[in-house]
C-alpha positions as CSV (number, residue, x, y, z in Angstrom):
1,M,-22.5,34.4,-26.7
2,P,-23.5,30.9,-27.8
3,T,-23.3,28.2,-25.1
4,K,-23.9,24.5,-25.6
5,T,-23.9,21.6,-23.2
6,I,-22.1,18.4,-24.1
7,T,-22.2,15.2,-22.1
8,T,-18.8,13.5,-21.6
9,K,-19.9,9.9,-22.0
10,K,-22.6,8.8,-24.4
11,V,-22.4,5.3,-23.1
12,L,-23.5,6.4,-19.6
13,A,-26.5,8.1,-21.1
14,K,-27.7,4.7,-22.4
15,K,-27.4,3.3,-18.9
16,K,-29.4,6.2,-17.5
17,V,-26.5,7.3,-15.2
18,P,-26.0,11.0,-14.8
19,A,-22.9,12.1,-16.5
20,V,-20.6,15.0,-15.6
21,Q,-21.6,18.0,-17.7
22,K,-19.2,20.3,-19.5
23,T,-20.1,23.8,-20.5
24,V,-18.3,25.1,-23.6
25,S,-18.6,28.7,-24.6
26,H,-16.9,30.2,-27.7
27,K,-15.8,33.8,-27.7
28,T,-14.7,35.3,-31.0
29,E,-13.2,38.6,-31.6
30,T,-12.5,39.9,-35.1
31,K,-9.7,42.4,-35.4
32,S,-9.5,41.9,-39.1
33,R,-10.8,39.5,-41.7
34,H,-7.7,37.3,-41.7
35,K,-7.0,37.3,-38.0
36,A,-9.8,35.9,-35.8
37,A,-8.9,34.9,-32.3
38,A,-11.0,32.2,-30.8
39,S,-10.8,31.1,-27.2
40,K,-12.6,28.2,-25.5
41,T,-13.6,28.2,-21.9
42,V,-14.3,24.8,-20.4
43,E,-15.9,24.6,-17.1
44,Q,-16.5,21.3,-15.3
45,K,-18.5,20.8,-12.2
46,A,-16.1,19.5,-9.5
47,D,-18.5,19.2,-6.6
48,V,-20.9,16.7,-8.4
49,K,-21.3,13.7,-6.1
50,P,-21.7,10.7,-8.4
51,E,-24.6,8.4,-7.7
52,P,-23.7,4.7,-7.8
53,E,-25.8,2.2,-9.8
54,T,-28.3,0.5,-7.5
55,D,-28.0,-2.7,-9.6
56,A,-24.2,-2.9,-9.1
57,I,-24.7,-5.0,-5.9
58,S,-28.0,-6.8,-5.5
59,K,-29.1,-8.0,-2.1
60,G,-26.9,-10.6,-0.7
61,R,-24.2,-10.1,-3.3
62,Y,-20.9,-8.4,-2.8
63,I,-18.0,-6.9,-4.7
64,F,-14.6,-8.5,-4.0
65,A,-11.4,-6.6,-4.2
66,T,-7.8,-7.0,-2.9
67,G,-5.9,-4.0,-1.5
68,R,-2.2,-4.1,-0.8
69,R,0.4,-1.9,1.0
70,K,4.0,-3.0,2.0
71,T,3.5,-6.6,3.1
72,S,-0.2,-6.2,4.1
73,V,-3.0,-7.8,2.0
74,A,-6.6,-6.9,2.6
75,N,-9.4,-9.0,1.0
76,V,-12.5,-6.9,0.9
77,R,-16.1,-7.9,0.4
78,L,-18.2,-4.8,-0.2
79,F,-21.9,-5.1,0.5
80,A,-24.7,-2.6,-0.3
81,G,-26.6,-1.0,2.5
82,A,-25.6,0.5,5.9
83,G,-23.9,-1.7,8.4
84,D,-20.8,-2.3,10.4
85,F,-17.4,-3.0,9.0
86,I,-16.1,-6.3,10.2
87,I,-12.3,-6.7,10.1
88,N,-10.8,-10.1,11.0
89,K,-14.1,-11.0,12.8
90,K,-13.8,-7.9,14.9
91,P,-15.8,-4.6,14.8
92,F,-14.1,-1.8,12.9
93,K,-13.6,0.5,15.9
94,K,-12.2,-2.3,18.0
95,Y,-9.7,-3.5,15.3
96,F,-8.5,0.1,14.5
97,D,-8.7,1.8,17.8
98,F,-6.5,4.7,16.7
99,G,-8.9,7.4,15.2
100,H,-6.5,8.6,12.5
101,Y,-6.4,5.1,10.9
102,R,-10.2,5.0,10.8
103,Q,-10.3,8.4,9.2
104,E,-7.8,7.3,6.5
105,I,-9.8,4.2,5.8
106,M,-13.0,6.0,5.3
107,E,-11.5,8.7,2.9
108,P,-12.8,6.9,-0.3
109,F,-16.3,7.1,1.0
110,A,-16.0,10.7,2.0
111,V,-14.5,11.8,-1.3
112,T,-17.3,10.1,-3.3
113,G,-20.1,11.0,-0.9
114,L,-21.1,7.4,-0.3
115,E,-20.8,7.3,3.5
116,G,-23.3,5.0,5.1
117,K,-24.3,3.4,1.8
118,Y,-22.0,0.4,2.0
119,H,-20.5,-2.0,4.5
120,A,-17.7,-4.5,4.3
121,V,-16.4,-7.8,5.6
122,V,-12.6,-7.8,5.4
123,Q,-9.7,-10.2,6.0
124,I,-6.3,-8.6,6.5
125,N,-3.0,-10.4,6.8
126,G,0.6,-9.2,7.3
127,G,2.3,-5.9,8.0
128,G,1.8,-3.4,10.8
129,S,-1.3,-1.5,11.8
130,H,-0.7,1.5,9.5
131,S,0.1,-0.6,6.4
132,Q,-3.0,-2.7,7.2
133,A,-5.1,0.4,7.3
134,L,-3.8,1.6,4.0
135,A,-4.2,-1.8,2.4
136,L,-7.8,-1.7,3.5
137,R,-8.3,1.7,2.1
138,H,-6.8,0.6,-1.2
139,G,-9.1,-2.5,-1.3
140,L,-12.2,-0.4,-0.5
141,A,-11.4,2.1,-3.2
142,I,-11.0,-0.6,-5.8
143,A,-14.3,-2.2,-4.8
144,L,-16.1,1.2,-4.8
145,G,-14.6,2.0,-8.2
146,T,-16.4,-1.0,-9.8
147,T,-19.8,0.4,-8.8
148,S,-19.8,3.1,-11.4
149,P,-17.5,4.9,-13.8
150,E,-18.0,8.3,-12.2
151,V,-17.0,7.0,-8.8
152,R,-13.9,5.4,-10.3
153,L,-13.0,8.7,-12.0
154,V,-13.2,10.6,-8.6
155,L,-11.2,7.9,-6.8
156,K,-8.5,7.8,-9.6
157,K,-8.1,11.6,-9.5
158,N,-7.6,11.5,-5.7
159,G,-5.0,8.7,-6.0
160,F,-6.9,6.0,-4.1
161,L,-6.7,3.4,-6.9
162,T,-2.9,3.7,-7.2
163,R,-1.0,0.9,-5.4
164,D,1.8,2.3,-3.3
165,D,4.5,-0.2,-4.2
166,R,7.2,1.0,-1.8
167,K,8.6,-1.9,0.3
168,K,11.5,-2.4,2.6
169,E,14.7,-2.7,0.5
170,R,16.7,-5.9,0.9
171,K,19.9,-6.2,2.8
172,K,23.0,-6.3,0.5
173,P,26.0,-8.5,1.1
174,G,29.0,-6.6,2.5
175,L,26.7,-3.9,4.0
176,R,25.1,-3.8,7.5
177,R,21.6,-3.0,6.1
178,A,20.2,-2.2,2.7
179,R,22.5,0.8,2.3
180,R,24.3,1.3,5.6
181,A,28.0,0.5,5.0
182,P,30.4,-0.7,7.8
183,Q,32.2,2.1,9.6
184,W,35.3,3.1,7.6
185,A,38.5,4.3,9.3
186,K,40.9,6.3,7.3
187,R,43.9,5.3,9.5
C-alpha cells in the first residue's frame, strides 16, 4: 500500500516551525474494470504538543490581550519565562484562593503543554470572582494563541478563544425582572 506524508502548512515550513503531519493511505480494490472503489484514511496526530516560537516574545517584551466574561474585563500582559502570575498587584494564589478557579485559569497552558514557560501580569476589573477567572482564562488563551499558529489551533479546537457573550438580561417594563411577570389572579 502506498503511503505518503503531507505537511498541512507550507508557510510554517518556511518559518522552521514543526507542522502537524497527516498520513494519507490509499486503498484500491478492483472488482471490475469500470467499478473501482477507493477509500482514503486520514490519520492525524492528536497528542502533538506544539512548540511556540522562541522569537515571539523577546526578553522584556510581552504580548497584550484582553479577555472578557459577563461584566469582567481582564487586561493580560504575557511574558516569556517562568515566574509568578500577578493579578491586581497580588500573587495568583492569594487573589484566587479557591483552587477550582486556579485550575480553570491554567487550562490553556495544560492543553497546549506550555505550563511553566510563561508568566503574566494582569489587571482585572468588574464582575464576580468566577467571571473574573473566566475573563482571565480568555485573555491568557488569546495571548497564547498569538505565539504560534499550532497553539492557536489547539486553543480554538478546545473552545478557549471563543468569547462567552452571555450576560444578565435587562429588566423589562411591566415585569418584575427580565422575564418574571407579576402574580396573576384568575378571580
